[in-house]
C-alpha positions in Angstrom: 23.4 -12.3 3.8 20.3 -11.4 5.1 21.1 -7.4 4.7 22.8 -7.6 1.3 19.1 -9.7 0.6 17.1 -6.6 1.7 19.0 -4.3 -0.1 19.0 -6.0 -3.3 15.7 -6.9 -3.3 14.3 -3.5 -2.1 15.4 -1.8 -5.6 13.0 -3.9 -7.3 9.3 -3.0 -6.2 8.1 -6.2 -9.3 8.7 -8.2 -6.1 7.1 -6.8 -3.1 5.0 -3.9 -4.3 1.3 -5.5 -4.8 -0.1 -2.7 -6.9 2.8 -1.9 -9.4 2.3 -2.9 -13.0 5.6 -4.9 -13.0 4.2 -7.0 -9.9 1.9 -9.1 -11.8 3.9 -9.5 -15.2 6.1 -13.0 -14.0 8.2 -12.3 -16.8 9.3 -8.9 -15.2 9.3 -10.4 -11.4 11.2 -13.3 -13.1 13.8 -10.6 -14.3 14.4 -9.0 -10.9 14.6 -12.2 -9.6 17.5 -13.1 -11.6 19.3 -9.5 -11.1 19.1 -10.1 -7.4 20.4 -13.8 -7.6 23.4 -11.9 -9.7 24.0 -9.0 -6.6 24.2 -11.6 -3.5 25.5 -15.1 -5.6 23.2 -17.2 -3.5 21.2 -20.3 -5.4 17.5 -19.1 -5.8 16.0 -21.4 -3.9 17.7 -20.1 -0.8 16.8 -16.8 -1.7 13.6 -16.6 -2.3 12.9 -18.9 1.0 15.3 -16.2 2.7 13.4 -13.4 1.4 10.1 -15.1 2.7 11.4 -15.5 5.8 12.6 -11.8 6.3 9.0 -10.4 5.2 6.7 -12.8 7.4 8.8 -12.0 10.2 8.9 -8.2 9.5 4.9 -8.5 9.3 5.1 -10.5 12.8 7.1 -7.9 14.4 5.0 -5.2 12.6 2.2 -6.7 14.4 3.4 -7.8 17.8 4.4 -3.9 18.1 1.0 -3.0 17.0 -0.8 -5.3 19.7 1.6 -3.3 22.1 0.5 -0.5 21.6 -2.8 -1.3 21.4 -3.2 -3.7 24.8 -1.2 -0.4 26.6 1.5 -2.2 27.9 3.9 0.2 25.4 6.4 0.5 23.5 9.0 1.3 26.7 10.2 -2.5 27.1 9.8 -3.6 23.6 13.5 -3.9 21.5 13.2 -3.6 17.7 13.3 -6.0 15.4 17.3 -5.8 13.9 16.1 -5.6 10.7 12.6 -3.9 11.2 14.3 -0.4 10.1 16.2 -1.7 6.7 12.5 -3.7 5.8 10.6 -0.4 6.6 10.3 0.2 2.7 7.9 -3.0 3.1 5.2 -0.8 5.6 3.0 0.4 3.4 2.0 -2.4 1.3 1.9 -4.7 4.5 -0.3 -1.9 6.2 -2.6 -2.8 2.9 -2.5 -5.8 3.0 -4.0 -5.6 6.3 -6.7 -3.5 6.1 -7.8 -5.2 2.8 -7.4 -8.6 5.2 -9.6 -6.8 7.3 -12.4 -5.5 4.9 -11.3 -1.9 4.8 -11.6 0.0 1.6 -7.3 0.7 0.5 -5.9 2.9 -1.6 -2.3 2.4 -3.5 0.3 3.5 -0.8 1.6 5.0 -3.8 -1.5 7.3 -4.6 -2.7 8.1 -1.1 -1.3 11.2 -0.4 -2.8 12.2 -3.7 -5.9 11.3 -2.8 -5.8 12.7 0.8 -8.8 15.3 0.1 -10.8 13.1 -1.2 -14.6 12.7 0.3 -16.6 9.5 1.2 -15.3 6.1 1.1 -16.0 5.3 -2.6 -14.9 8.5 -3.3 -11.3 7.9 -2.1 -11.0 4.5 -3.9 -9.2 5.5 -7.1 -11.0 4.7 -10.5 -10.8 0.9 -10.8 -13.4 -1.8 -12.0 -15.9 -2.3 -9.4 -15.6 1.2 -8.2 -19.2 2.1 -9.9 -20.6 -1.3 -8.6 -19.4 0.2 -5.0 -21.3 3.4 -5.6 -24.6 1.8 -6.8 -24.1 0.0 -3.4 -23.7 2.1 -0.9 -26.0 4.9 -2.6 -29.3 1.7 -2.2 -27.7 0.8 1.3 -27.8 4.4 2.4 -31.4 5.0 0.7 -33.1 1.4 2.1 -31.3 3.1 5.4 -33.3 6.3 4.5 -36.8 4.4 3.7 -36.3 2.4 6.7 -35.8 5.7 9.1 -39.0 7.3 7.5 -41.0 4.0 8.0 -40.2 3.7 11.7 -40.7 7.3 12.1 -44.5 7.3 10.4 -45.0 4.1 12.5 -44.4 6.3 15.4 -46.6 9.1 14.4 -49.5 7.0 13.2 -50.3 5.9 17.4 -48.7 2.2 16.4 -45.1 2.6 17.8 -42.8 0.2 17.7 -44.8 -2.8 19.1 -43.8 -6.1 16.1 -41.6 -3.5 14.1 -38.5 -5.0 13.2 -35.8 -3.3 12.4 -34.2 -3.3 9.1 -30.7 -5.7 10.1 -28.1 -2.6 8.8 -29.8 -0.2 10.9 -27.1 -0.4 13.8 -24.8 -0.5 11.2 -25.6 2.8 9.4 -26.9 4.4 12.2 -23.9 6.8 12.1 -26.2 8.2 9.1 -28.7 9.6 11.3 -28.0 12.9 12.1 -27.0 13.6 8.1 -31.1 12.2 7.2 -33.6 14.6 6.6 -36.7 12.2 7.3 -39.4 14.9 6.6 -38.3 15.6 3.3 -40.1 12.9 0.8 -37.9 10.4 -0.8 -35.1 11.4 1.6 -34.2 14.1 -1.4 -31.8 15.9 1.7 -29.4 13.8 0.6 -29.2 15.3 -2.7 -26.1 17.3 -1.0 -23.8 14.5 -0.6 -24.2 13.0 -4.2 
């Protein structure tokens, strides 16, 4: 039954693809579930329960595999779950969900290849509500970091030193920008190259 259910669900992205417009359409999703029920001939509650169990187990198995790889144990004695290959069509959506939960920027798994050449975190996000807000916030943080670096440089050069100097709370997080900051330019106009 499990293998038949997996094959049936894989044909209906509205059930598992959270980025598909049909996923948000409850009528379309219900229609997809009706088709799946016709294919496997099992009561709806049992079918949905079984699907949720399979999906969640697949997510846990992927996490377990990732943990083993990262811990250095490797996959030499690792035996994959019997449905891992059958449920591989879920992997892009599981990875996207994990990245979103970790607070990383994500793109739709269907459009990742098309955007591979995009530069910058906000530039890589497909146009959607909030992308403009992201760019404004990024620019504000970037420019504030630049001003803080300039202020720190001015204190050093004036002889005041860094005594009683309290660094900005995001300075360490944004330190990867330091090689790109031209602190000699007034107002950090060196950013014009990156906008």
